[in-house]
Backbone bond lengths (Angstrom), bond angles and torsions (degrees), N, CA, C in turn:
res aa  C-N    CA-C-N  psi(-1)  N-CA   C-N-CA  omega(-1)  CA-C   N-CA-C  phi
1 M - - - 1.430 - - 1.518 107.82 -
2 S 1.312 117.07 130.56 1.445 121.96 179.90 1.509 109.74 -114.26
3 V 1.367 115.73 128.72 1.454 120.38 179.33 1.503 106.77 -114.83
4 E 1.364 115.44 125.87 1.469 119.20 179.02 1.527 107.82 -81.63
5 L 1.355 115.02 130.46 1.449 119.26 -178.75 1.533 109.43 -116.67
6 Q 1.339 114.83 149.40 1.456 120.23 178.07 1.521 108.49 -130.12
7 A 1.296 117.03 129.53 1.465 121.36 -178.14 1.534 107.77 -81.19
8 L 1.335 116.17 140.76 1.441 123.54 174.27 1.542 107.47 -103.63
9 P 1.338 115.90 164.14 1.445 118.13 176.67 1.530 111.18 -55.20
10 K 1.300 117.37 151.50 1.479 121.01 179.02 1.504 111.03 -55.63
11 V 1.307 117.50 137.97 1.445 123.52 179.20 1.494 106.88 -114.24
12 D 1.341 117.26 101.08 1.453 122.22 -178.94 1.524 112.57 45.93
13 S 1.283 117.83 55.94 1.458 127.25 -179.28 1.516 114.73 64.58
14 L 1.309 116.52 8.52 1.471 121.64 174.14 1.512 109.53 -103.57
15 S 1.289 117.05 114.14 1.451 120.66 179.71 1.529 108.02 -80.30
16 V 1.310 117.23 124.64 1.465 121.78 -176.63 1.514 108.13 -111.92
17 V 1.333 115.88 130.65 1.464 121.68 175.37 1.478 107.22 -123.14
18 L 1.317 115.87 124.59 1.499 120.96 -176.78 1.497 109.53 -117.80
19 P 1.333 115.77 149.71 1.467 119.05 171.67 1.517 108.35 -61.91
20 L 1.295 116.70 150.52 1.475 122.78 -177.39 1.535 110.61 -55.37
21 R 1.322 117.75 -37.18 1.466 119.87 -178.31 1.529 111.39 -62.99
22 L 1.343 117.42 -34.29 1.459 119.84 177.94 1.520 110.83 -76.74
23 T 1.344 115.43 -41.47 1.463 119.78 179.27 1.536 110.09 -57.46
24 E 1.301 115.14 -42.90 1.479 120.30 179.71 1.528 111.21 -61.29
25 K 1.326 116.87 -35.91 1.467 120.61 178.92 1.502 109.90 -64.82
26 F 1.342 118.04 -41.88 1.457 121.19 -179.20 1.542 109.60 -69.30
27 E 1.326 116.40 -37.78 1.439 119.40 178.83 1.542 110.75 -66.03
28 R 1.355 115.95 -38.53 1.453 120.25 177.83 1.537 110.37 -66.66
29 A 1.316 117.31 -41.29 1.474 120.16 178.58 1.540 109.18 -63.83
30 D 1.336 117.03 -39.69 1.438 121.23 177.29 1.527 111.10 -59.27
31 R 1.323 116.89 -48.23 1.482 120.52 178.20 1.501 111.98 -61.53
32 Q 1.324 117.12 -42.16 1.467 121.72 179.36 1.506 111.81 -61.80
33 L 1.325 117.22 -43.17 1.455 120.54 178.14 1.533 111.30 -63.92
34 R 1.322 115.54 -40.29 1.482 118.67 178.18 1.519 110.51 -65.04
35 E 1.343 116.82 -40.64 1.457 119.90 179.35 1.530 111.79 -65.94
36 L 1.333 115.84 -42.44 1.503 119.96 -177.46 1.515 113.55 -75.37
37 Y 1.335 117.39 -40.82 1.441 121.39 -171.37 1.526 115.73 -119.42
38 G 1.320 115.34 -3.74 1.447 118.16 179.91 1.534 116.16 82.41
39 E 1.310 113.83 -3.33 1.493 117.78 177.87 1.529 109.25 -160.14
40 S 1.301 112.70 163.25 1.484 120.66 178.55 1.521 107.64 -149.90
41 P 1.317 118.30 152.13 1.436 121.21 178.30 1.524 112.18 -69.87
42 G 1.314 118.24 -14.80 1.462 123.21 -177.45 1.523 112.14 99.74
43 V 1.314 114.42 163.28 1.447 121.91 -175.31 1.511 112.93 -59.86
44 A 1.368 117.91 -45.21 1.442 120.75 -176.70 1.535 111.70 -62.68
45 T 1.304 116.59 -37.97 1.469 121.46 -179.87 1.539 109.41 -72.54
46 L 1.288 117.52 -37.28 1.459 120.73 176.27 1.543 110.99 -62.41
47 V 1.339 115.30 -36.19 1.497 120.19 175.55 1.528 107.79 -63.07
48 R 1.323 118.80 -45.70 1.476 121.84 179.63 1.544 110.05 -58.80
49 V 1.340 116.79 -44.25 1.468 120.57 179.71 1.513 109.76 -61.77
50 W 1.319 115.41 -44.49 1.469 121.64 179.35 1.531 110.10 -58.58
51 L 1.297 117.25 -47.37 1.452 121.33 179.16 1.519 113.39 -63.65
52 A 1.343 115.80 -41.07 1.449 120.30 177.76 1.520 114.04 -64.93
53 C 1.312 116.97 -30.51 1.469 121.27 -175.32 1.536 113.16 -94.76
54 A 1.302 117.37 -7.52 1.452 119.72 -174.16 1.520 111.67 -69.47
55 S 1.316 114.81 134.85 1.450 120.79 175.76 1.520 108.95 -93.87
56 A 1.317 116.92 160.97 1.469 120.50 178.10 1.522 110.99 -58.27
57 S 1.345 117.88 -38.79 1.451 119.93 -178.19 1.526 111.37 -69.09
58 S 1.362 117.58 -36.50 1.457 118.75 178.30 1.503 111.51 -69.59
59 I 1.354 116.79 -36.78 1.473 120.05 177.36 1.518 109.12 -64.50
60 R 1.336 116.66 -46.79 1.462 121.49 178.94 1.486 111.27 -58.44
61 R 1.355 116.49 -43.70 1.466 120.97 -177.68 1.528 109.58 -63.02
62 E 1.336 118.77 -43.21 1.464 121.31 177.98 1.522 109.58 -61.45
63 F 1.311 117.56 -41.88 1.464 121.47 177.71 1.535 110.55 -60.23
64 E 1.320 115.73 -48.06 1.476 120.23 179.66 1.519 112.05 -60.70
65 L 1.347 116.80 -41.94 1.457 119.71 179.07 1.528 110.58 -64.46
66 A 1.342 117.29 -41.24 1.446 121.31 178.51 1.534 112.12 -65.65
67 V 1.306 115.99 -46.65 1.453 120.19 -177.20 1.546 111.83 -69.00
68 L 1.289 114.39 -43.50 1.471 119.31 -178.20 1.504 112.92 -81.11
69 D 1.358 117.29 -12.15 1.450 123.73 179.37 1.521 110.80 50.48
70 I 1.356 114.46 49.56 1.479 118.29 -176.72 1.535 111.93 -107.66
71 E 1.326 117.67 16.59 1.466 118.94 176.76 1.507 108.99 -56.28
72 G 1.337 115.16 132.23 1.459 121.23 179.87 1.490 113.96 85.47
73 S 1.317 117.59 0.62 1.466 118.36 179.11 1.520 108.30 -82.84
74 N 1.316 114.65 175.31 1.470 119.13 178.39 1.537 113.21 -92.84
75 L 1.330 117.39 12.61 1.451 120.97 177.44 1.521 108.66 -73.88
76 K 1.304 118.55 132.71 1.440 123.09 -178.17 1.547 108.55 -119.10
77 P 1.335 117.57 125.52 1.467 119.72 176.43 1.514 110.84 -68.65
78 N 1.322 116.12 156.57 1.460 118.84 176.24 1.517 111.76 -71.90
79 E 1.309 118.41 -176.05 1.450 123.13 -174.88 1.543 113.44 -58.95
80 E 1.343 116.40 -29.01 1.453 121.69 178.68 1.519 111.94 -84.05
81 G 1.349 117.11 -1.78 1.463 120.29 179.54 1.522 111.82 87.81
82 D 1.308 119.06 10.24 1.469 122.80 -178.24 1.492 111.38 -87.61
83 L 1.328 116.32 140.32 1.453 121.24 169.50 1.526 105.81 -100.86
84 D 1.329 115.48 114.18 1.463 118.80 -179.77 1.502 109.31 -133.72
85 E 1.328 116.09 -173.37 1.485 119.55 -174.85 1.521 113.64 -60.37
86 D 1.325 117.22 -22.79 1.475 120.74 176.95 1.501 113.07 -67.22
87 C 1.343 116.82 -20.55 1.479 120.79 -179.58 1.542 111.90 -77.76
88 L 1.332 116.08 -18.14 1.474 119.56 -175.14 1.495 112.60 -78.63
């Protein structure tokens, strides 16, 4: 399995590399903010906001989705965002 990665500008000396599918989401959010409000803080700042707001369960869920490669499947996480045996 090959995942295309795209580097973002350095974030406070932390180099961040995101899969293309995530980078595209930040770029889309950036465009939407510009369309709605005429400005946006930019992709790198949106990444910082995303990192600051991430909960442990959302981070774990993203990890599980990446490891299990189940994007687009019909598995639904529970209310806490967990993928467990009840999802099968």
